[in-house]
N, C-alpha and C positions, 0 to 999 in steps of 0.2 A: 277977649279972644274967644273965637268960636271953638267948637269941639274938634273940628278937623285940624285947625292950626295947633290946638293943644296937643293932639296925638303926634303930629309931625315934630313938634318941639321936643316932646319926651323921647321920641326915637332918636333924634340927633344928639340929645344929651347922653343917652345910654351908649350910643356909638362912640362918643367922645371918651366916656369913662373906659370902654373896652380897649381903645387904642392906647390910652395912657397906661393901662395895666400891661398891655403887651410890650410896650416900649420899656417899662420898668423891669420886666422879667427878662428882656433881651431876646425874646422869641420873634423870629421874622414871620411875618404873616403875608399871605397872598389872598387877596379878595377876588373871588370869581365874579364876573359880571353876568354869567349865565344863570338862567332860572334854576333854582335848586329843586327841581321836580323829580319824583321817584317813578314816574310813569314814562314808558317808552312808546314810541309810535308803533303802529301796526306794521309799517314797512320795515322798521328795525327788527321787530320780532321775527318776521318771515326771513329776512336776510341772515340773521344769526342762526335760525333753525336750519336753513339750507347749508350754511357753512359747517355746522356741527355734523349734519348727516354726511356731507362730503368727507369730513375728516374721519368719521367712523368707518365709512366705506373704504377709504384708502388704508386705514389701519387694519381692517379685516382682510383686505386683499393682500396686504404685506404679510400678515400672519399666515394666511393660507398658502402663499407662495413659499414662505420659509418652511412651513410644515411639509409641503409637497417636495421641496428640494431635499429636506432632511430625510423624508421617507424614501425618496429615490436613492439618495446616497447610502442609506442604511441597507436598502434592498440590494443595491449594487455591491456594497461591501459584503453582504451576506452571501450573494451569489459567488463572488470571488473567493470567499472563504470556504463555502461548503459545496460548491458545484464546479465541475470541470467540463470543458468542452472536449469531446472526443471526435476524431476525424476518421477513425478506422472502424470498419464494420465488424461486428461480432459474428457475422455469418458469412459463409462462402459456399460456392459450388465447385464441383470437380476438383476437390482438394487432393484426390489420388492421382490426378493426371501426371504422367511422367514417372510414377513410382515403379521401381523394379522389385518384384516380389517373388522371384523364382525360388529363392532359398528360404522363404519365410514359412512359418507354420500357418497353414490355411485357417485353422480354427481360431488361432490368436488374431490373425489379421482381420477376419470377418467380425470377430467380437469387438475389435478396436474401431473398425469403420462404423459399425452399428451404434456403438456407444457415443462416438463423436458426433454423429448425425450431421446437422448442417452448420455446426460451430466452426469458426475460423481458428483452427489449431492443429496440433499434431499429437499423436500418441506413439510412444516408443515402449515396447515390451522387451525385457531382457531376461535371459537365463542367468542368474547371478553366480552360479557355480562354474560358468565357462566363459561368460562375456559374449555369448552369441545373441545377436538381435533376432528375436522371434518374429517381430513385426515392427514396421516403421511406416506409419500412415502419414501422408503429406511430407514426403522426404525433402522437398524444397525447403520447408520451414525447419524440419528437424536438423538438417545439415547446414543451416544458415549460421550467421555470425553470432546468433544468440541474442539475449536480452537481459535486462536487469533481473537478477534472481529474486528480488523482493525478499520475503521472509524465509525462503528456503535456504538462504545463506546462514541462517541460525544453526543448521546442522553442523556446518564446518566450524563455526565459532564455539559451539558447545563442546565439540571434540577437542578443540585447541585448549579451552579453559580446563577441561578435565585432565588432559595430558599434562598441563602445566601445574596441576595440583591446586589451582585457585579455588575450585569448587568440587563438591560431590553433588549427587542429585538431591541431597537433603539440605545443602547449604542454603540458608536464608540470606538473600541479598537485599540490603536496604534500598528502597526506591524513593525515599522521601518521607519525612515524618516518622510515623509508626508503621508505615506500609512496607511489608517484606514479601518475598516470593522465592520459591525454590525452582530448580531446573525443570522438574516434571511439569509444574503448573505453567511455567514460562513457555515451554515448548507447546504444551497443549493449547494454550490461549494465545500464543505468539506475541508475548509481551515485549514491546520494543524497548522500554526503559531498562528492563533487565539485561538485554543483550547489548545495549549501548554502554551500560556500566561494565559489563565483561570486556567489551572492546577497548574501553579506555584503560582498564586495568592491565590487559594484555599488551597494549601498544601495537602500533602498526607493524613493526618488524616481525613479531611473533604471529600476529594474525595472518600476515602475508606468507610467512614460511609454511604454516600448516595448510593454508589454502592451496599452495602449490603442491605440497605433499599429497593432498587429497585429489589432485588432478585438475584443479582450476587453473586457467591460463595456459593449458596445453591441449593438444589433440587427444580426444578420448578414443577415437577409432584407430584400427590398424588396417591401413590400406583401403579406406572407404572413400571412393571417388566423390569429390564435391564437398567433403566435410570442411567447414571453416572453423576458425579458432576463436574462442571467446577471449575476453580481455580481463586481465587482473592488473590494475595499475602498479607502476613501480614505486609510487610514493603515495602518501596519505592525501586524500582529497582535501580541498580547502575547508578551513573551519567555518566559512560562510555556508558551505553545503552540509555541515555537520561533522566533518572530520571522520576519524576512525569509528566513532560511535554510530554514525549513520551507515557506514560501510558494513557494520556488524549487525544492524537491525533491519535495514532495507536493501542492503547490497548496493548502496549508492556508489556510482562510479565503476561498478563491476558489471561484466557481461558474461553470462553463463549459457551454454548450449544444453538442450535436452539430453544429449549424449553424455556430456560431462556430469550432469546431475545424476543421470542414470548409473554411470560408473561408480560414483560415490555411494549411492544408496545400495548398489550391488555389493560393495565392500562391507557396508554395515550389515547387510543381510547374511553374507557368507562368513563373517568372522574376521575380516581384515585383508582379504586379497583384492587388490585393485587390478582388474583385468583390462587389457585392451579390448574394446568392443569390436566385434567382427560381424560383417553382414554379407555372407556368401551369396553370390548371385548367379553362379554358373554350376553346371553339374560337377565339374572338377573341384571347385571350391567347396561344394557341399560334401563330396566324398572325402576330401583331404582335410576337412576341418579339424583343427587342434586349438585348444585354448592357449592364449598367450598372456602371461603374467607381466604386468608393467612393474609393480612393486608390491611388497607386502607391508601393510600398515600396522603399526603397533597400537591397535585400538581394541583388540579382543576384550581386555578387562573393562573397557569404557562402554562397550555396547549395551550391557545391562543398565548402565547409568542413564542412557538416553532413550532406551526402549520404552520405559513407562511414559515418558512425555510424548513420544510418537504414537503410542497406543492411545493415550489420553486425547490426543488431537482428534482421533477417529471416534472415540467413545463419547466424549462430551465437549470437545473443543472445536476448533475452527474447521475441522474436516468431517464433522458429524453428519453432514448431508450424504456422505457415502453410505451410511447405514439405512437410508431410505430405499436403497436398491440391493444391499448385500449385507447379510448378517451371519452367514454359515461358517466362515473361516475368519481367523484373526488377521487383521490388516493394520499395519503401522505406517505412518506417513507424516508429511509436513506440507502445509499449504503456503502460498505466497501470493500477495496482491499488491500491486503498485502501478504507477503510470509514468509515462515519459513522452513529451512532445505530442500530446493528443492521442496517445494509444495506451490503453490499459492492458496489463498483463495478469494472467491468472495461471498459477502453477500448482501442481500437486505431484509430489514424488513419494512413492510408496512401495511396499512389498507385502504380498500375502504370505503369511507364515502358516504352512499346512504340514500335516504329518508326512506327506510324500514329497516335500520340497517347497521351494520358494519361487515366486516370479516377481520381478520388479516392473512396475508400470509408472511411467512419467507422462503426465498430461500437461501440455503447455498451450494456453489460449491467448490470442490477441484480439483486441476490439475496443468496444466502448463500455457503456454502463452494464450490460448483461455479462460482461467478462470479469471474473474474479476467482480467487482461490477456491472458495467453497463450491463454485460451479465445476471447477476442474475435479474436485473430489467426488462430486456427484457423478460425473462422467466415468471416473475410475471405478466407482461402485457398480455402475451399469456394465462396465467391461468385465469386472470380476463375476458379476451375475451371469453374463453370457458364457464365460469360461466354465463356471460351475454347472450350468445347465447342459453343457456339452461334454461333461465328464472330463474336463481338463485336469482337475485335481485328483488324478488317479495315479497309481504306481506305473512308472514307465521304465523302459530299459535304460540303464545308466550309460553315460558317455565313457569313452576310453579314459583311463586314469592318467596316462602319460601326458604331461604338459610341457611346453617349451617356455622356460622362464627367461624373460628379457628385462633386465633392470632399467636400462636407459636406451632409448633410440632417439637420435637427433632428428631423424626424418622417417617416421614409420610408413610413409607412403611408398 
């Protein structure tokens, strides 16, 4: 037997032994007839390389699309969360068109017009010891149906809570965890959580009762043509809107006019007398002017309790921009900022407390992003500056002391 046949025979013999071993162990075997080579052809390598690149390209594209979509969604979510769209301009022209100013104090009116500048808003100045309107710039807006009072509603809520004995100005209200705050700091910094807590503790019935006592939900003026009525709801707003808590922190569901807010701040300024506001416009009305009392509020002991917070708002709180224009006299006030249906509101209700008397100034602005409570405070500061520079805070002749007291009038028109 030659060497070739010998090798073939040995191979067949070994194969036979392998098959016998497999059969004895019970393992099924499949014999491939393909060549057992470890080398791939060049065309196979190119094909698989292209396939891998395509897969990587699709994967990268999918990840990029997902990242872009996520970023867009996050940006959109952030915009919805932090940014609002406003459709009302913060600026206006000819805001005094149609105003009747015959019986107004010319110095006060000019000071208000200059301070307001081109802002879309109104300024109402009141003599708090008589209820006489000294100036009302942009009377169309001042006499309108009003707007959400925002944080200025906190004045009414604070007086209600003090009247009910729930708090004093030093009472620390727990706002979560170890965080506490008293009335002075809550008014100065306009803390919403604090007043929401007060509102829930008072309940809607008491909050509503005191709001009406302080003149909300009724006409503030006495025979002022064109004055419209603000709205104070007859029932608590939906819990989805925040219930009584949001009513007491933002004035949600409430509509207040500049005249109503001015009448309340006048009562705080004068010690508790809520006057009907009057706006004489004829020589006869000017000559025959007499103050008319709507009701006397039992708030005299409470005024010192809220005065520190109102002063703090101007000194270091939300109204501190007032001090950029005026520092010479003490000013106490409360700001408010909120928005509704594409319009932002900016409020500031205040009074200057001088040695020769007080004057109440209410600034109300409508518009977009430039409109907010601190801007209203800045405008009020400029108005006080103008009054001071024109010697308004000087001793003046007093008004007649006899007043006509009217407790209730169903239709003061």
